[in-house]
Phi, psi and omega in degrees: 000330176287332174293323179292318181298323183283327176293323177295319178293321181289322177288334177267003181288337175287347181268119178251168181299140179079347176260023183290126180262136175256131178300327173271009188310310186291322181287320182294314181296329175288318175301314181294327173290322174300315183290325177298319180294319183291318179299313183295324180291323178294317183293325180292316187294318177301312182302316187292319175297313184298311185292324178301305183303316181297314181299323175290318175302313177293324174297317178294318181295325179292315181299318178300315182294319180293314176303313179303308183298319177297314178302316178294321172304310183298318181293318179299314179301317178299317178294322179295321181294318179300312175300322179297321177301312186289326176295315176304316176296320181292316178301320180289324178295321184293308181303320178296322183285327178284329180295311176300332180297318183287319184303308181299328177293317176297321176298317179298318178298311175303313183296324182292324174295318181296318176299316176298322179293316184291327178292318177299318180291323176294318173296323178288321176295317184292318179284318182305301183302322186289322181286327180278334184259105174259347178269154179298151182285146182258126182253124183270131187290129182236151184272324188236138179278146179244136180244158178237127176268122184293136172250165184300134178089356185272158185231155176309317182297313180300320183293311181302320179294316177305326183255010175069028174254158171281156177297324179297317187290325179293316176297321175297309180305324183256007178050055180229175170247162179296344174274346179299128179287141176239159181225162182299140177092345174291147186249131180241140179281128185259322176219129179286165175289000000 
């Protein structure tokens, strides 16, 4: 028996590990290679389809994101242009409000200077006739009293000058003072009866 075992071992001695020959080996290996190639091809096709679908889905998501960003940018641009218009209107409003503030001040200064000059003229006229006239005033007899209707912008001094009267005379005829305000439509006595 031992010999038999050795014979069997001897006959199997040419087979090494990994060199096992299968009687159906070449056909089986060709079938398994074909199956492997078919499975690999299907797997590659599935991977291509999946990557295409994922790429399209990603592309759609990117397009949606881009459209959303564009919409938001357009909204922001409209908001900015609206704000620019409001800022322009506000600046114009402020500049219009600031301009009149300066203008009345200048007018007040000019009017104040004119008033000072008029007061000086009134003082000169009032002082001048008193010092120069030592003789009593002559009143010429007139038959009819004359009146002057005050127009806008006229002053007592201007009216007295127009009629050749002193401010004092005009004030005396009308029983008023030089500081008494006059108004348009008011009638002032120019010459007594």
